[in-house]
N, C-alpha and C positions, 0 to 999 in steps of 0.2 A: 590587583587589577585597578587601573585608573577608573574612578567612579564615573568620570564623564563618558566613558565608553559603554556604560551599562545600558542606557536606552537603546543605542544602536544594536548591541549584541542581543538585547531582549527582542527587538524587532526581527533581526535576522533569525533568531531562534524560533519565533512564532511562524515565520515563513517556511523554515525547514520542517518544523513539527507538523504544520499543516499538510505538507506533501507526504511525510511519513504516515500521518493519520489516514489519508486516503487509501494508501496501500495496506496498512495495518488493519483497517476495517474489513477489507476483502479477505485478508489472512485469517482473521478471527471468525468470520462467517463460515469459511470452508471448514474450520476446525469444529465450530459449534454445531454445524448441521451435518457435515459429512464425516466428522471425526478424522480429518485429514491434516497432518502437519505438512504443509506443501512447501518444501525447500526450493521449488522451482518458481515460487511466487515473485521473487525479485527479478528473475529472468523474464517472466511474463511482463513485468513492469518495464524492463528494457525493450522488449519487443514492441510494446505499445508506443514507447517513445520513438523507436526507429520507424514504425509505420507512419506515425504523425509527421516525422521529419521527411520521410520519402514523399508523402503527399504534398507537404508544404513546399518542397523545393521544386515540385512539378508545376507550381504557379498558383495553387489554391491558397486561400487565406488560413490563418491559424485555426479559426473555429471550425471550418469544414475539415481541416486536417485532424483536429482532436476527435471529432465525431467519427471520421473514417478509421482513425487509429484505434478508438474504442471498439468499433465494430470488428476490425481485424483481430484484436485481442480476445474478444468474446468468442469469435469463431475458433480461434486456436485453443482456448480453454474448453469449449464444447467438444472439439476434436479429441483432446486429451481425455475428457470424461468418457467418451464412448470407446476409445481405443485402449485406455489404460485403467482408469479408476472404476468404471462400472464392472468390467470383467473381474477385477480384483475384489470388489465387494461381493460379487456373486460367488467367488471362490472363498470368501471369508479370509482374505489375506490378513496377516498380523500387522500390527502397527509398525513394527520394525521393517517389514517387507515394503509397506507403503512409503516409509521415509527413504529407504534406499532407492526405490523407483523414482521418487520425486527428485532426489539428488541426480540420478541419471538423466531425468528429463531436463533439469536445470543445465547440465553440461551440454546436452544436445542442442538446446535453444541457444546458449551462449556461443558454442562453437559454430552453429549455423549462421549466427550474426557475423561472427569473425570471417567466415568463409564468403558470405555474400557481400558485406560492406566494409570489410577490413577492420583493422584495430585502431584507426585514427579517430580522433575526436571529430564529431559533426556538429554543425551549428544550423539552427533554423534560419530560413530566409526572411528575416525580420529587420526592420529599421532599428538602429541603436537609439535608445531613448535615455537622455540624461536623467540621473536621479534628482529628485526635488528635495531641497532642504526644508524640513518641517520641524521646528522646535529643536534644531541641532541634530536631527536624525536624517540621514540620507535615505529617502524613501524611493526605492527603485520601483518602477511600474510593474515589472514581472513579479516581484515579491508581493505587492498588493494584490495582483491578479491571482496569485497562488493562494493567498489567504482567502480572498473572496470566493473563489471557486470551491475551496474546501468547505467553507461555511455553507454555501448553497447546496453542495452535494450531501453534506451531513444532514441538513434540514430536510432534504428530499428523502434520504434514507429513513429518517425518523418518521416522517409521514407515512412512508410505505410500510414500515414495520408495525406501526401503531394503528393505522386507519384503513388498510386495504386487506382484502381477502388473502392474497398471497403472503402478505407480511404476517398475518396471524397464523397461517399455515406454516410459515418458516419457523415461527416461535414454537409452535406445537411439536414440530419435527425435532427442533433443537432440544426440547425438554424430554421427549420420549418418542423415538421414531416408530417403535412397534405399536404403541397405543395410538399414535397419529394415523398409522396405516389402518388399523381395525376401526378407527373412527370414520373412515371414508375419505381421508385426505390422500391425494395422489402424490405420494412421496417422490416419484421420479419427476413429476412436474416441478415440485419444490426444489429438487436438486438442479434442474435446468435453470430455473430462475436465480438460484444462488450463484451459478457460474456467470450468468448474464450480469448481475449486479456486481459481482467480483471483478469481472473483466472491465466493465466500464470505470469503476473506481481505480483499479490498478493502472489502466492505460492513462487516465487523467493525472494520476500521481506521477507516472513516468514522464509525461509531457511537460508537467509543471516543474519537475526536478530539472529537466533539461533547460528550461527557461531560467531558473534562478542560479544555476551554476554556470551558465553560458555555453552549454554544450552537452552532447550525449556520447557515451562510449560503451563498448560491448559488455564490460564488466561492472557497470555502475550498479546494476540491481543486486549483484552478488555482495557488494559492499554495503548494501542498504538492508540485506536480509537480517543481519544481527539487530540493528536498531528496531526493525519491524517486529521481530520475535520478542525483543525486550519490551516494546510497547504493549504487545498483546498479553504477555505474562504479567507485566506491571499493572495493567488495567483490569486483569481478570480474564482468563482464557475463555473465549466464546462470547464475551460481552462487547459489542461494537462501541458502546459509549465508553467503556473502560479503555478500549484501544485508542480512542480519540484522546482521552485524558492522558494516558500513558505516553502517546506520541508527543504531545505538546510538552510534557515534562522532559522527555528525553531530548527533543529538539532544542529547547531553551537551555537545558543543562550542558549540552554539547557545545553550543556557541559561547556560553559564559565561561567555559573552561579553557577556551583557546588562548586568551592572554596569559594564563598561568601555566598551562601544560603544552600548548602548541596543538596544531590541528591533527598531528599524528595519533593523539590519544583520545580522540572523539569516541571511537568504539569502546574503549576501556571505560570511559566515563558512563556511557550508557549501560553497560553491564554492571558497573559498580552501584549505580543508582537502583537498578533492578534488584540486586542482591540485598541492599540495605533495606529497601521497602519490604521485600518479601520476608526478611528476618523479623520485621515488626508485624507485618500483615501477610501471612502466607497465601491467602486467597487472592491477593492483589487489591487494587483500590476499590473495585466493585466486585460483586458476586459474579462468577463466571457463567452467565446465561444471557440470552437475548431478552 
C-alpha cells in the first residue's frame, strides 16, 4: 500500500466505522437485554434509510427526514416486538427459533422494500458538495457529518445508560432479568425503551450510510449485517461500548485492506480480524455487559 494513501483510508474507515457503530450498538442492546440475535437488524437499518429518503424527496430537509425516518423505524420495531418477539418470549421460544424468525423478518422487510420502491439505487435530494482538501486528505462533508452524529449519539447513549432511571433499569435487566423484575423494575417498559433507542440509532446509521456511499439500495443492510455482528462479537456481546470499539476497528481495517485486496474482500477482512482477536481474547475487547 502506498503510505500516502494511509491518512485518506484512515479517515474513510473512521466514517464507515462510525456508521457501523450506530447500528451495532442497537444490535448489542437487543442481545444484552432481550437475548435476541436479530438478523433483521440490517434490514431495519435499510428501512430507516428508505423512510428518510422518502421524506427527503417530498421536499423536507435532511434533519426533519432523519427524525421522521427514525420515528418510522421505531414504530416498525415496536410492531415486531408485539407481533413476534413478545409472543415468542411468552412461549419461551428457543434461541434457534428466534434466529429463524429474525431471518424470516429480514426477508419480509427486504422484499417489501423491493416491491414498493424497486431494486434501483436511490439518492437523497441534496446538493452535491465538493470535498475539502485538508492536509492532503479529501474531507467530504457527508463523512464528517456521519462521524459527528455518531459521536453525539454515543455520548447521548452514555449519558442515558449511566445517569437516567431508565438507563439504570436497562443495565439491571441486562445483568439479571428475573432479579430486576422482583426488585420492582418494569421489565416490559425497559423492553419498549430498548426498541426505541435501537430504532433511533439504527435509522440514523442507515441514513448516514446512504450519505457516505452516495445512495441507498434494498439489500444494503443485509451486506452490513456481518460487519455489525463482527463488531458486536469483537467488542464483547452485550456491551455497547465494546460494539463501538469493534465497529471502528472493523471499519478502519476494511478500508485499509482495499489497496491490497480490493473492495470485494472487505467482509472477509472483518471476519478475519474478529477470529484473530477472539483467539487471543475469547470474551472480546470488553466484558460482554452494559
